[in-house]
LOKE-431208 format. One record per residue (C-alpha): residue in three letters; x, y, z. Coordinates in Angstrom, 2 decimals, padded with zeros to 5 digits. Example, Ala and Ser with C-alpha at 12.3 -4.5 7.8 and 13.67 -1.06 7.14 Angstrom:
// residues 2
   r       u       v       w
 ALA  012.30 -004.50  007.80
 SER  013.67 -001.06  007.14
// end
This chain:
// residues 463
   r       u       v       w
 UNK -091.75 -020.94  014.09
 UNK -088.23 -022.46  015.33
 UNK -085.78 -019.98  017.05
 UNK -082.69 -022.19  017.26
 UNK -080.89 -021.98  014.09
 UNK -079.44 -024.80  011.96
 UNK -076.00 -024.79  010.37
 UNK -075.48 -027.53  007.80
 UNK -072.11 -028.45  006.23
 UNK -072.27 -028.96  002.35
 UNK -070.54 -031.81  000.59
 UNK -070.85 -034.44 -001.83
 UNK -074.23 -035.59 -000.32
 UNK -075.63 -032.29 -000.82
 UNK -074.52 -031.35 -004.03
 UNK -077.31 -031.67 -006.06
 UNK -079.61 -028.51 -006.64
 UNK -082.62 -030.66 -005.60
 UNK -080.94 -031.58 -002.42
 UNK -080.13 -028.16 -001.74
 UNK -083.52 -026.91 -002.07
 UNK -084.77 -029.59  000.20
 UNK -082.40 -028.69  003.08
 UNK -083.51 -024.86  002.71
 UNK -087.31 -025.90  002.88
 UNK -086.40 -028.49  005.71
 UNK -084.83 -025.45  007.88
 UNK -081.03 -024.83  007.01
 UNK -080.00 -021.35  008.13
 UNK -076.36 -021.30  007.50
 UNK -074.26 -023.42  005.01
 UNK -071.02 -024.17  006.19
 UNK -068.04 -024.85  003.93
 UNK -065.31 -026.93  005.28
 UNK -062.04 -025.73  003.93
 UNK -059.90 -028.80  005.28
 UNK -061.34 -030.63  002.27
 UNK -062.20 -029.67 -001.22
 UNK -060.73 -027.15 -003.74
 UNK -061.63 -023.59 -004.44
 UNK -063.23 -024.86 -007.26
 UNK -065.46 -027.33 -005.65
 UNK -066.43 -024.54 -002.97
 UNK -067.17 -021.96 -005.43
 UNK -069.84 -024.32 -007.30
 UNK -071.27 -024.90 -004.06
 UNK -071.74 -021.32 -003.42
 UNK -073.28 -020.99 -006.88
 UNK -075.72 -023.71 -006.32
 UNK -076.72 -022.56 -003.30
 UNK -077.48 -019.04 -004.24
 UNK -079.50 -020.39 -007.39
 UNK -081.36 -022.59 -004.90
 UNK -082.09 -019.68 -002.60
 UNK -083.28 -017.68 -005.56
 UNK -085.54 -020.47 -006.56
 UNK -087.09 -021.11 -003.38
 UNK -087.38 -017.53 -001.91
 UNK -085.50 -018.93  001.25
 UNK -082.29 -017.45  002.81
 UNK -079.21 -019.02  003.87
 UNK -075.98 -017.46  005.24
 UNK -072.55 -019.11  004.20
 UNK -069.72 -020.00  006.54
 UNK -066.14 -020.27  005.55
 UNK -064.50 -023.26  008.19
 UNK -060.86 -022.55  007.85
 UNK -058.33 -025.60  008.01
 UNK -056.47 -023.50  010.69
 UNK -053.37 -024.64  012.62
 UNK -054.07 -028.47  012.23
 UNK -051.50 -031.16  011.80
 UNK -052.79 -034.26  009.53
 UNK -051.36 -037.57  008.32
 UNK -050.48 -037.60  004.77
 UNK -051.39 -040.44  002.27
 UNK -051.47 -044.14  003.35
 UNK -050.70 -046.86  000.33
 UNK -054.28 -048.26 -000.34
 UNK -055.84 -045.95  002.15
 UNK -055.94 -048.27  004.82
 UNK -053.04 -049.41  007.28
 UNK -053.73 -051.55  010.57
 UNK -052.05 -050.22  013.36
 UNK -051.63 -052.72  016.36
 UNK -051.37 -052.42  020.23
 UNK -047.73 -052.47  021.37
 UNK -046.06 -052.23  018.00
 UNK -043.59 -049.23  017.16
 UNK -044.82 -046.52  014.55
 UNK -043.23 -043.50  013.28
 UNK -044.53 -040.17  012.30
 UNK -042.24 -038.29  010.04
 UNK -041.52 -035.14  008.19
 UNK -040.08 -036.99  005.60
 UNK -041.79 -037.97  002.36
 UNK -042.89 -041.85  002.87
 UNK -045.59 -043.94  001.45
 UNK -047.68 -044.45  004.60
 UNK -048.25 -048.03  005.83
 UNK -048.59 -049.90  009.16
 UNK -045.22 -048.91  010.21
 UNK -044.75 -044.88  009.17
 UNK -046.65 -042.23  007.80
 UNK -045.63 -038.66  006.74
 UNK -047.20 -036.07  008.54
 UNK -048.09 -031.97  007.59
 UNK -046.16 -030.05  010.19
 UNK -042.35 -030.47  009.80
 UNK -041.83 -028.96  013.08
 UNK -043.57 -031.42  015.32
 UNK -040.46 -033.90  016.03
 UNK -038.74 -031.11  017.70
 UNK -041.76 -029.98  019.47
 UNK -042.65 -033.20  021.38
 UNK -040.57 -035.11  024.31
 UNK -040.40 -038.93  025.51
 UNK -044.00 -040.03  027.01
 UNK -046.02 -037.51  025.63
 UNK -049.25 -038.65  024.11
 UNK -050.24 -038.35  020.44
 UNK -053.72 -038.82  019.39
 UNK -054.56 -039.76  015.48
 UNK -057.93 -039.99  013.98
 UNK -060.01 -037.94  016.87
 UNK -058.52 -039.79  019.61
 UNK -059.26 -043.51  018.07
 UNK -055.45 -044.11  017.83
 UNK -053.17 -043.33  020.77
 UNK -049.70 -043.26  020.56
 UNK -046.98 -042.70  023.34
 UNK -043.66 -040.97  022.31
 UNK -040.47 -043.11  022.72
 UNK -037.84 -040.90  021.03
 UNK -037.38 -038.38  018.48
 UNK -035.02 -037.41  015.68
 UNK -034.83 -034.19  013.52
 UNK -037.28 -035.68  011.27
 UNK -039.03 -038.72  013.14
 UNK -041.46 -039.39  016.25
 UNK -040.89 -042.96  016.79
 UNK -044.05 -043.95  019.03
 UNK -045.53 -047.14  020.63
 UNK -049.14 -047.84  019.82
 UNK -051.03 -047.91  022.92
 UNK -054.56 -048.20  021.44
 UNK -054.38 -049.85  017.85
 UNK -056.81 -049.36  014.73
 UNK -057.25 -048.40  011.12
 UNK -055.52 -045.35  009.93
 UNK -056.61 -043.85  006.40
 UNK -055.67 -040.71  004.49
 UNK -055.41 -037.37  006.27
 UNK -056.55 -038.15  009.63
 UNK -055.98 -035.34  012.42
 UNK -053.13 -035.65  014.90
 UNK -053.50 -034.02  018.21
 UNK -051.06 -033.44  021.12
 UNK -053.11 -032.90  024.33
 UNK -052.01 -030.00  026.38
 UNK -048.89 -029.03  024.03
 UNK -048.45 -025.26  023.36
 UNK -047.07 -025.95  019.62
 UNK -045.67 -022.71  017.81
 UNK -048.20 -022.49  015.02
 UNK -049.24 -019.09  013.37
 UNK -053.08 -018.84  013.33
 UNK -052.88 -018.44  009.51
 UNK -051.04 -020.53  006.85
 UNK -050.58 -019.63  003.60
 UNK -053.41 -021.89  002.52
 UNK -055.65 -020.06  005.17
 UNK -054.64 -016.47  003.50
 UNK -055.74 -018.01  000.41
 UNK -058.94 -019.34  001.61
 UNK -059.72 -016.22  003.32
 UNK -059.10 -014.19  000.07
 UNK -061.45 -016.54 -001.69
 UNK -064.37 -016.22  000.70
 UNK -064.00 -012.51  000.68
 UNK -064.04 -012.40 -002.89
 UNK -067.16 -014.51 -003.25
 UNK -069.22 -012.90 -000.47
 UNK -069.10 -015.45  002.53
 UNK -070.74 -014.12  005.58
 UNK -069.10 -015.94  008.42
 UNK -065.36 -017.29  008.88
 UNK -065.33 -019.89  011.33
 UNK -061.55 -019.70  012.57
 UNK -060.16 -022.96  013.61
 UNK -057.98 -023.65  016.71
 UNK -058.15 -019.88  018.22
 UNK -055.91 -019.93  021.34
 UNK -055.99 -016.27  022.31
 UNK -057.38 -012.65  021.47
 UNK -054.54 -011.90  019.25
 UNK -055.39 -014.75  016.97
 UNK -058.89 -013.16  016.13
 UNK -056.97 -009.96  015.71
 UNK -054.75 -010.95  013.32
 UNK -057.59 -012.82  011.48
 UNK -059.52 -009.57  011.28
 UNK -056.53 -007.49  010.31
 UNK -056.23 -009.52  007.19
 UNK -059.94 -009.53  006.41
 UNK -059.84 -005.88  006.56
 UNK -057.14 -005.56  004.55
 UNK -058.96 -007.53  001.71
 UNK -062.09 -005.30  002.37
 UNK -063.93 -007.90  004.12
 UNK -066.83 -007.64  006.55
 UNK -067.23 -011.04  007.44
 UNK -068.10 -012.14  011.35
 UNK -065.42 -013.97  012.69
 UNK -066.69 -017.14  014.89
 UNK -063.68 -018.47  017.01
 UNK -063.81 -022.11  017.49
 UNK -062.48 -023.02  020.74
 UNK -060.47 -026.46  020.32
 UNK -057.82 -026.47  022.77
 UNK -056.98 -025.85  026.68
 UNK -055.27 -022.85  025.60
 UNK -058.40 -021.61  023.76
 UNK -060.37 -022.79  027.01
 UNK -058.32 -020.60  029.19
 UNK -058.35 -017.76  027.27
 UNK -062.26 -017.64  026.28
 UNK -063.21 -014.60  027.75
 UNK -060.37 -012.79  026.06
 UNK -061.30 -014.41  022.77
 UNK -065.00 -013.63  023.18
 UNK -064.33 -010.13  023.65
 UNK -062.30 -010.08  020.21
 UNK -064.44 -012.44  018.18
 UNK -068.17 -012.05  017.02
 UNK -069.24 -015.07  018.37
 UNK -067.94 -018.76  019.56
 UNK -068.31 -022.26  018.30
 UNK -068.30 -025.30  020.89
 UNK -065.98 -027.27  018.40
 UNK -066.63 -030.52  020.39
 UNK -064.59 -032.72  018.17
 UNK -061.04 -031.55  018.76
 UNK -061.78 -030.21  021.96
 UNK -062.83 -033.68  023.16
 UNK -059.28 -034.80  022.24
 UNK -057.52 -032.06  023.53
 UNK -059.14 -031.81  027.31
 UNK -060.76 -034.85  028.66
 UNK -064.20 -036.03  027.47
 UNK -065.81 -035.30  030.88
 UNK -064.85 -031.90  030.74
 UNK -066.66 -031.12  027.58
 UNK -070.26 -030.88  028.63
 UNK -068.96 -028.38  031.40
 UNK -067.00 -026.01  029.11
 UNK -069.79 -026.38  026.61
 UNK -072.27 -024.97  029.05
 UNK -069.87 -022.16  030.12
 UNK -069.23 -021.00  026.52
 UNK -072.97 -020.79  025.72
 UNK -073.72 -018.83  029.20
 UNK -070.94 -016.25  028.37
 UNK -071.91 -015.89  024.98
 UNK -075.60 -015.23  025.89
 UNK -074.60 -012.84  028.41
 UNK -072.66 -010.51  026.16
 UNK -075.30 -011.15  023.18
 UNK -072.86 -012.89  020.62
 UNK -074.19 -015.89  018.80
 UNK -072.87 -019.42  019.88
 UNK -072.76 -022.76  017.98
 UNK -072.97 -026.15  019.27
 UNK -071.14 -028.52  016.95
 UNK -069.80 -032.12  016.13
 UNK -071.56 -035.65  016.41
 UNK -074.86 -034.13  017.10
 UNK -076.67 -036.51  015.02
 UNK -073.56 -038.67  014.07
 UNK -075.21 -042.03  013.62
 UNK -077.50 -040.21  011.11
 UNK -074.65 -040.41  008.66
 UNK -075.58 -044.18  008.29
 UNK -079.16 -044.54  009.94
 UNK -082.56 -042.53  009.34
 UNK -083.10 -042.14  012.89
 UNK -080.82 -040.50  015.68
 UNK -080.05 -042.44  018.81
 UNK -081.77 -041.42  022.17
 UNK -078.52 -040.08  023.45
 UNK -078.27 -037.73  020.34
 UNK -081.61 -036.35  020.46
 UNK -080.89 -035.46  023.98
 UNK -077.82 -033.96  023.04
 UNK -079.53 -031.52  020.77
 UNK -082.41 -030.55  023.03
 UNK -079.85 -029.91  026.18
 UNK -077.97 -027.71  023.82
 UNK -081.00 -025.70  023.18
 UNK -082.00 -025.80  026.76
 UNK -078.39 -024.62  027.54
 UNK -078.97 -021.42  025.23
 UNK -077.18 -022.01  022.29
 UNK -078.19 -020.00  019.07
 UNK -077.28 -022.70  016.58
 UNK -077.06 -026.40  016.23
 UNK -074.59 -027.72  013.66
 UNK -074.30 -030.88  011.47
 UNK -071.28 -031.94  009.99
 UNK -070.54 -035.18  008.38
 UNK -074.48 -035.92  008.54
 UNK -075.04 -033.53  005.60
 UNK -071.60 -033.40  004.13
 UNK -071.24 -037.35  003.36
 UNK -074.13 -038.90  005.06
 UNK -076.82 -041.38  003.50
 UNK -079.74 -039.25  005.19
 UNK -078.81 -035.39  004.80
 UNK -082.39 -034.51  004.36
 UNK -083.58 -036.46  007.50
 UNK -080.92 -035.09  009.82
 UNK -081.91 -031.35  008.97
 UNK -085.71 -032.44  009.41
 UNK -084.85 -034.54  012.55
 UNK -082.77 -031.58  014.30
 UNK -085.48 -029.33  013.43
 UNK -088.42 -031.29  015.07
 UNK -086.17 -031.62  018.15
 UNK -085.75 -027.93  018.37
 UNK -089.45 -027.57  017.71
 UNK -090.41 -029.67  020.56
 UNK -087.87 -028.33  022.97
 UNK -088.93 -024.82  022.37
 UNK -092.64 -025.64  022.95
 UNK -092.08 -027.37  026.27
 UNK -092.67 -025.88  029.56
 UNK -089.03 -026.62  030.46
 UNK -087.97 -023.77  027.83
 UNK -090.70 -021.27  028.81
 UNK -089.08 -021.19  032.33
 UNK -085.59 -020.19  030.52
 UNK -087.09 -016.84  029.78
 UNK -086.96 -016.11  033.40
 UNK -083.74 -017.51  034.11
 UNK -082.08 -015.32  031.36
 UNK -083.25 -012.51  033.14
 UNK -081.84 -013.51  036.39
 UNK -078.72 -014.56  034.80
 UNK -077.92 -011.34  033.57
 UNK -075.54 -008.82  035.20
 UNK -077.50 -005.37  036.01
 UNK -074.69 -003.86  037.29
 UNK -072.99 -003.85  033.86
 UNK -076.14 -003.08  031.95
 UNK -075.74 -000.15  029.18
 UNK -078.65  001.88  027.86
 UNK -078.82 -000.52  024.82
 UNK -079.12 -003.52  027.25
 UNK -082.02 -001.95  029.23
 UNK -083.98 -001.22  026.22
 UNK -083.64 -004.60  025.04
 UNK -084.55 -005.78  028.63
 UNK -087.61 -003.59  028.70
 UNK -088.71 -004.70  025.16
 UNK -088.84 -008.22  025.98
 UNK -090.53 -007.68  029.39
 UNK -093.57 -005.66  027.64
 UNK -093.68 -008.15  025.06
 UNK -094.10 -010.89  027.90
 UNK -096.82 -008.73  029.65
 UNK -098.90 -008.21  026.68
 UNK -098.23 -011.25  024.83
 UNK -096.93 -008.94  022.00
 UNK -096.93 -011.15  018.63
 UNK -093.53 -009.64  017.82
 UNK -090.66 -007.49  018.70
 UNK -089.75 -005.55  015.61
 UNK -086.31 -003.82  015.57
 UNK -084.69 -001.89  012.63
 UNK -081.22 -002.21  012.67
 UNK -077.99 -001.09  010.69
 UNK -075.51 -003.39  012.13
 UNK -077.79 -006.00  013.99
 UNK -076.69 -004.92  017.45
 UNK -079.84 -004.04  018.65
 UNK -081.53 -007.23  017.44
 UNK -078.87 -009.34  019.14
 UNK -079.52 -007.62  022.40
 UNK -083.20 -008.40  022.18
 UNK -081.97 -012.19  021.11
 UNK -079.74 -012.75  024.19
 UNK -082.87 -012.28  026.67
 UNK -084.78 -015.15  024.60
 UNK -088.18 -013.59  024.34
 UNK -091.29 -015.83  023.60
 UNK -092.49 -013.24  020.90
 UNK -090.67 -013.40  017.30
 UNK -087.97 -011.20  016.67
 UNK -088.32 -009.48  013.40
 UNK -085.05 -007.28  012.49
 UNK -085.26 -005.24  009.54
 UNK -081.99 -003.72  007.99
 UNK -081.16 -002.08  004.65
 UNK -077.98 -004.21  004.31
 UNK -078.08 -007.33  002.74
 UNK -074.80 -008.87  004.42
 UNK -076.14 -007.75  007.77
 UNK -079.46 -009.72  007.25
 UNK -077.29 -012.87  006.31
 UNK -075.38 -012.24  009.58
 UNK -078.55 -011.97  011.41
 UNK -079.60 -015.65  010.17
 UNK -077.14 -017.12  012.72
 UNK -078.68 -015.48  015.94
 UNK -081.40 -017.23  017.98
 UNK -084.87 -016.20  017.14
 UNK -084.40 -013.39  014.49
 UNK -086.01 -013.28  011.47
 UNK -084.47 -010.63  009.30
 UNK -085.79 -008.63  006.39
 UNK -084.02 -006.53  004.11
 UNK -085.81 -002.91  004.02
 UNK -084.74  000.57  002.75
 UNK -082.74  002.31  003.01
 UNK -085.00  004.93  004.63
 UNK -084.00  008.52  005.75
 UNK -086.76  009.44  008.36
 UNK -087.98  007.36  011.69
 UNK -091.71  007.15  010.29
 UNK -090.48  005.75  007.00
 UNK -088.18  003.42  008.76
 UNK -091.35  001.94  010.77
 UNK -093.70  002.23  008.21
 UNK -091.49  000.21  005.97
 UNK -090.55 -002.21  008.50
 UNK -094.24 -002.89  009.30
 UNK -095.24 -003.35  005.63
 UNK -092.28 -005.54  005.05
 UNK -093.46 -007.97  007.86
 UNK -096.89 -008.07  006.66
 UNK -095.85 -008.74  003.20
 UNK -093.47 -011.69  004.47
 UNK -096.53 -013.19  006.32
 UNK -095.20 -012.48  009.65
 UNK -097.56 -009.83  010.69
 UNK -101.29 -009.33  010.13
 UNK -103.61 -006.55  011.02
 UNK -104.27 -006.18  014.89
 UNK -101.48 -007.94  015.96
 UNK -099.71 -006.46  018.99
 UNK -096.00 -005.65  018.67
 UNK -093.23 -003.89  020.50
 UNK -091.19 -001.38  018.27
 UNK -087.54 -000.69  018.79
 UNK -084.76  001.15  016.76
 UNK -082.04  003.47  017.02
 UNK -082.73  007.37  016.58
 UNK -081.48  009.14  014.72
 UNK -081.90  007.02  011.62
 UNK -078.44  005.63  010.29
 UNK -076.79  005.81  013.82
 UNK -075.64  002.62  015.27
 UNK -075.86  001.55  018.70
// end
């Protein structure tokens, strides 16, 4: 059974009920809705179709709302295409203009006052590079250093600049309210730069009555520098390599990825590796060798989840992309190299900082390894115990039973955990017996299987 989780971005390529059911059967664990694109009506239809597909297939998938965040984009381009030639002048402006090869409007009115001559501005994930020549109250006049084709709503990045953005725009607030109203499970918060950003989002979710997990997307130098504080406040991290690879140098990205995964593993919080993992499968039915290696190496690094973006949202081969990612994960997890990671995780953990819960999780994993247990069965109300076990990456299955449906779905993101909704229960015996019965009914256990059981006692107390 594959233990690394798969996040799929929904979009036009996955809008049919048949495709959603096929993606669930192929291994989609979490469905991502990218709120940089699409209307609330479109996203609601996707939520409803997904839930219907889950009901019809008997499969479960959590829902992740990915915010637009404090991003800058170009606006409309006449005819949806403009050729920018190296060496020419090109103007970014807060004025409403029909975009062409000489100028285009941008979504952030304060940008002209926030940049200086000789600064670099990147368009379309760095494919077009500009150098600032001069500014006015409304315009940034640039020289095109690397030309290319500009289309509608391309991202604008200013590497290294600390732009005075609020973490939530009015659009983000409306999107988060939509997410709470429609019961999404995760908020992927874009362009998180500090722990205060996470606290601001959580306070707003709490004011709406939301209990969504916040996955902080690290996409800038500021975010990298503040990663430890951000991880303390967030419920998990996303290695968002698209904007990150524009804001910092590409050669730094693999090292930052490894560090983010390592630290997330150490504190038992889920981490997602994202962006261009199987990018060529947007157009081709097979990945490149480099892409297959990228996915496998993220798994060997210890990522909880691997994510597909354009591959499933708008690609020609969404189902093949999920199936390919699942096969790579299966093959990697079955390798001798992966088995050696079990010992690595124990060696990497700092026992000086170990809590009682950490010690129990460690002991359960060591005992399961020693007796070759089929599974570690844990009953959990908030999911904490299950995630503590997951961080040690045991060979045995991790079956987590919980009385709360939303906790069940949130556990779908964490490595190696198979969640089941069981209960509510009032006694320890009832909790254990119901957990074993549900696991057998789900085909996860059978008579005479060796299992390790861990749970919080007394019943109903978290931790």
